[in-house]
C-alpha positions in Angstrom: 148.2 189.1 7.7 145.1 191.3 8.4 145.6 191.0 12.2 149.2 192.2 11.9 148.2 195.4 10.0 145.2 196.0 12.2 147.2 195.7 15.4 149.8 198.4 14.4 147.1 200.6 13.0 144.7 200.6 15.9 147.1 200.2 18.9 150.2 202.1 17.8 148.8 204.5 15.3 151.1 203.4 12.5 149.5 203.4 9.1 146.3 204.9 7.8 143.8 206.2 10.4 141.4 203.3 9.5 142.6 199.9 8.3 140.8 198.7 5.1 141.0 194.9 5.0 139.5 194.8 1.5 142.7 196.1 0.1 144.8 193.5 1.8 147.8 195.8 2.3 150.0 196.1 5.3 149.8 199.1 7.6 152.7 201.5 6.7 154.6 203.0 9.5 155.5 206.7 9.6 159.1 207.7 9.9 160.2 211.1 11.1 163.9 211.6 11.1 165.2 214.0 13.7 168.6 215.6 12.9 171.1 215.7 15.7 171.5 219.0 17.5 175.2 218.3 17.8 177.2 215.3 16.6 177.2 212.8 19.5 176.6 209.2 20.3 173.0 208.5 21.3 173.1 206.5 24.5 169.3 206.0 25.1 165.9 207.0 23.7 163.0 206.8 26.2 159.4 207.9 26.5 157.7 209.6 29.4 154.1 209.5 30.6 151.5 211.1 28.4 150.1 214.1 30.3 148.6 217.2 28.6 149.5 216.4 25.0 148.2 213.6 22.9 151.8 212.6 22.2 153.9 211.3 25.1 157.2 213.2 25.6 160.4 211.5 24.8 164.1 212.1 25.6 167.2 211.5 23.6 170.3 211.0 25.8 173.1 212.2 23.6 176.5 213.4 24.6 176.6 215.9 27.6 172.9 216.7 27.3 169.4 215.2 27.2 167.2 216.5 24.4 163.5 216.6 25.3 160.8 216.5 22.5 157.0 217.0 22.8 157.7 218.2 26.4 156.0 221.5 25.9 152.7 221.9 28.0 151.0 223.0 24.8 151.6 220.7 21.8 151.3 223.6 19.3 154.6 225.0 20.6 156.5 221.7 20.0 158.3 221.5 16.6 158.3 217.8 16.9 154.5 217.6 17.3 154.1 219.9 14.4 156.4 217.8 12.2 154.6 214.7 13.3 151.2 216.1 12.3 152.6 217.1 9.0 153.7 213.5 8.4 150.1 212.4 9.1 148.8 214.8 6.5 151.4 213.5 4.1 150.4 209.9 4.8 146.8 210.6 4.1 147.6 212.5 0.9 149.8 209.6 -0.4 147.3 207.0 0.6 144.6 208.8 -1.4 146.9 209.1 -4.3 147.8 205.4 -4.3 144.1 204.4 -4.0 143.7 205.7 -7.6 147.0 204.4 -8.8 147.4 200.6 -8.7 150.9 200.8 -10.2 152.2 202.3 -6.9 150.8 199.5 -4.7 153.7 197.2 -5.3 156.3 199.8 -4.5 154.6 200.6 -1.2 154.6 196.9 -0.3 158.3 196.5 -0.9 159.4 199.6 1.0 159.3 199.8 4.8 158.7 203.5 5.0 158.4 204.3 1.3 156.9 207.7 0.5 155.7 208.1 4.1 159.2 208.9 5.3 159.6 212.5 6.1 163.0 214.1 6.7 162.7 217.3 8.7 165.5 219.7 9.4 163.4 222.0 11.5 162.7 219.7 14.4 164.4 221.3 17.4 164.3 220.0 21.0 161.7 221.7 23.2 164.2 221.7 26.0 167.7 220.6 26.8 168.9 219.2 30.1 172.6 219.6 30.6 174.7 217.0 32.4 177.5 219.3 33.7 179.7 218.5 30.7 179.8 214.8 31.4 178.6 212.1 29.0 175.0 211.1 29.7 174.5 207.3 29.6 170.9 206.7 30.8 167.8 208.4 32.0 164.3 207.8 33.4 161.2 209.9 33.7 159.4 210.1 37.0 155.8 208.9 36.8 154.4 212.4 36.8 156.7 213.5 34.0 158.0 216.6 35.8 161.4 215.2 36.8 164.0 213.2 34.9 166.9 211.3 36.4 170.1 211.1 34.4 173.1 208.9 34.9 176.5 210.1 33.7 180.0 208.7 33.1 181.3 210.7 36.1 179.4 208.5 38.5 176.6 211.1 39.0 172.9 210.6 39.2 171.4 214.0 38.4 167.8 214.9 39.0 166.5 217.6 36.7 163.3 219.6 36.3 161.9 219.0 32.8 160.1 222.3 32.6 162.7 224.6 34.1 165.7 222.6 32.7 167.5 223.0 36.0 169.4 220.4 38.0 167.7 220.0 41.4 170.1 217.7 43.0 173.1 215.4 42.2 173.9 212.2 43.9 177.4 210.6 43.6 179.1 207.9 45.6 182.2 207.6 43.4 183.5 208.2 39.9 182.3 205.0 38.3 179.8 205.4 35.4 176.1 205.1 36.2 174.6 202.7 33.5 170.9 202.4 34.6 168.4 204.4 36.6 164.8 203.8 37.7 162.3 205.7 39.7 160.3 204.1 42.5 156.5 204.5 42.3 156.4 207.0 45.2 158.6 209.4 43.2 160.9 209.9 46.1 163.5 207.1 45.6 165.8 206.4 42.7 167.5 203.1 41.9 170.9 203.6 40.2 173.6 201.2 39.2 176.7 201.1 37.1 180.4 200.1 36.7 181.2 199.6 40.4 178.8 196.6 40.5 176.7 198.2 43.2 173.0 199.2 43.0 172.1 202.2 45.2 168.8 203.7 46.3 168.9 207.4 46.7 166.4 209.5 48.6 165.4 212.7 46.8 165.0 214.6 50.0 168.3 213.5 51.5 170.8 216.2 52.5 173.8 213.8 52.2 174.3 213.5 48.4 177.2 211.0 48.8 175.5 208.4 51.1 172.7 206.3 49.6 169.7 205.2 51.5 170.6 201.6 50.6 173.4 199.8 48.8 172.9 196.4 47.1 176.2 194.6 46.8 176.9 191.2 45.4 177.6 191.4 41.7 181.2 190.8 40.5 181.1 192.9 37.4 179.4 195.9 35.8 175.7 196.3 36.3 174.1 197.1 32.9 170.4 197.1 33.6 167.9 197.4 36.4 164.1 197.0 36.8 161.6 197.6 39.6 158.5 195.6 40.4 156.0 197.3 42.6 152.6 195.8 43.3 149.8 196.5 45.8 149.1 193.9 48.3 146.5 193.8 51.1 147.9 193.6 54.6 146.3 190.8 56.6 146.8 192.6 60.0 145.7 196.1 59.2 143.6 195.5 56.0 145.4 198.4 54.3 147.1 198.4 50.9 150.8 198.0 50.9 153.4 197.9 48.1 155.5 194.8 47.5 158.7 196.0 45.9 161.5 194.0 44.2 164.5 195.3 42.3 166.2 193.3 39.5 169.8 193.9 38.5 171.6 192.4 35.5 175.3 192.2 35.3 178.3 191.3 33.1 179.1 188.6 35.7 176.4 186.5 33.9 173.9 186.8 36.7 170.6 188.4 37.5 170.0 189.2 41.2 166.5 189.7 42.7 166.5 192.1 45.7 163.9 193.0 48.3 163.6 196.7 48.4 160.6 196.9 50.7 161.1 199.4 53.5 164.5 200.6 52.3 164.8 202.9 55.3 165.1 199.8 57.7 168.0 197.5 58.1 167.4 193.8 57.4 169.6 191.3 59.2 168.8 188.5 56.8 169.9 190.4 53.8 168.0 191.7 50.8 169.2 189.4 48.0 166.4 186.9 47.4 167.7 185.0 44.4 170.7 184.7 42.0 169.9 183.6 38.5 172.6 182.4 36.1 171.9 183.6 32.6 175.2 182.2 31.1 176.3 185.3 29.3 176.8 189.0 30.1 173.3 190.4 30.8 172.5 193.4 28.7 168.8 194.0 29.5 165.9 192.8 31.8 162.2 193.4 31.8 159.2 192.3 33.8 155.9 191.1 32.5 152.6 190.7 34.4 151.6 187.1 35.1 148.1 185.6 35.0 149.4 182.9 37.3 148.3 183.7 40.9 151.4 181.9 42.3 153.8 184.0 40.1 153.3 187.8 40.4 155.5 188.5 37.4 157.7 186.9 34.8 161.3 188.1 34.4 162.9 188.2 30.9 166.7 188.5 30.6 168.8 188.9 27.5 172.5 188.2 27.1 174.5 187.2 24.1 171.9 186.0 21.6 169.7 184.2 24.1 166.5 185.3 25.9 165.5 183.5 29.1 162.2 183.6 31.0 162.3 183.2 34.8 160.1 182.9 37.8 162.1 185.4 39.8 160.8 184.3 43.2 161.7 180.6 42.8 164.7 181.1 40.6 163.3 178.6 38.0 164.2 179.1 34.3 160.8 178.6 32.5 162.1 178.9 29.0 165.2 179.6 26.9 164.8 181.2 23.5 167.7 181.0 21.1 167.3 183.8 18.6 168.6 184.2 15.1 170.6 187.2 15.9 174.3 187.0 15.0 175.5 189.7 17.4 174.7 190.5 21.0 171.2 191.6 21.8 171.5 194.9 23.8 167.8 195.8 24.5 164.5 194.2 25.2 161.1 195.8 24.9 157.8 193.9 25.6 154.8 194.5 23.2 151.5 193.1 24.3 149.6 191.6 21.3 145.8 191.1 20.8 144.4 188.9 18.0 141.6 191.0 16.6 138.7 189.1 15.0 136.7 192.2 13.8 137.4 195.7 12.8 136.1 198.4 15.1 
C-alpha cells in the first residue's frame, strides 16, 4: 500500500527520507534499543513538547526514578540524539546498498526492523529525576516542558524541574498509589488519581500540600486513567475567550465519569459529575478526539478488556462498540490521525 508507506515516511519520519513509490516497498521503521540504566519495571514511556531540539524529549518511568532523554537544551549533548542520528546514517547506507542488490529486497520485506535496527550500549539518560526511593507509576510533562509531574506508589504527586532535576514540591493526601496524572493547560493545576478512587486537583502554588484544591469522588474502585479536555469558548456576556474544561476518569468499577472542572476554586452546589458511562469491563485507558460535529465538542474513547467504545461524553450516548481481536486485556490507547495522500510531495 503506497499510502501506508508514504504516511509513515512523511509524517512520522520512519523509513527513508523520501519515499520512492516506483520501488513499491514499505517504509522501514528505525529501532534504537536503549539499555536499562538499572534493572527495573518500566511503568510508562511518554513524550514531552518539542522545544529547542528537533527531537521531542521523552521520559521513561522506571523504578524509583524517571529517566529523561533528548532533554538537553543543545541536542549535540544528548547521547540519545547522537545515537538516533547514527541510526539515520545507517539507514541511508543500507538503503543505498540494497538499491544495488535485489537479493536483499525480500529479506527487508520480511523483517520488521531488519538491518535498520541499532543496538546502542552508550545511550545514557540526559538527566534523572528521583522519586524519593518510591516506585514511580506515571508521569506527565507540563506544556512548556520545564516541569514534570510524577505519581508514586507512596501516594505522592511530585513536581520536578526537568533542567535542575530537583523536586520543587510534593503533594500527598494519603498513602494510596497515584496511577495517573495530567496537567491543566494553565500549567498551575495538576489532576491526579489512583487507588483510593478519588481524583484530586492540586494547585502548584498551594502552601498546604495535603489538602487538594478539589476532590472528585464517586468511583467505587481504583482509577487507572484520566484525561482533560480544555477548549476555548467565547463568553456571550463579556465577549472574551474562556476555557471550557472537563475531566475524564476511568476506573476498575467498569465506569467512566465526566467531571466539570471549570472554576475549580469555586464550590458548586449541584455537583461536578456530569455523566457516568458504563463500559462493562475494568477501564484501562481513555483518550479524547476532536470532533467535526458542532454539537459534539469531542469524542471519548475508552478501552477495557478487549473492547473499545466511542462515546459522546456530554450526552452519555455510546456511539460505537469495537470488538478487537486481542486475546488479552488492552492496557493503552493512542490516537494516530491518518491522511490519505494522493500525491508525493
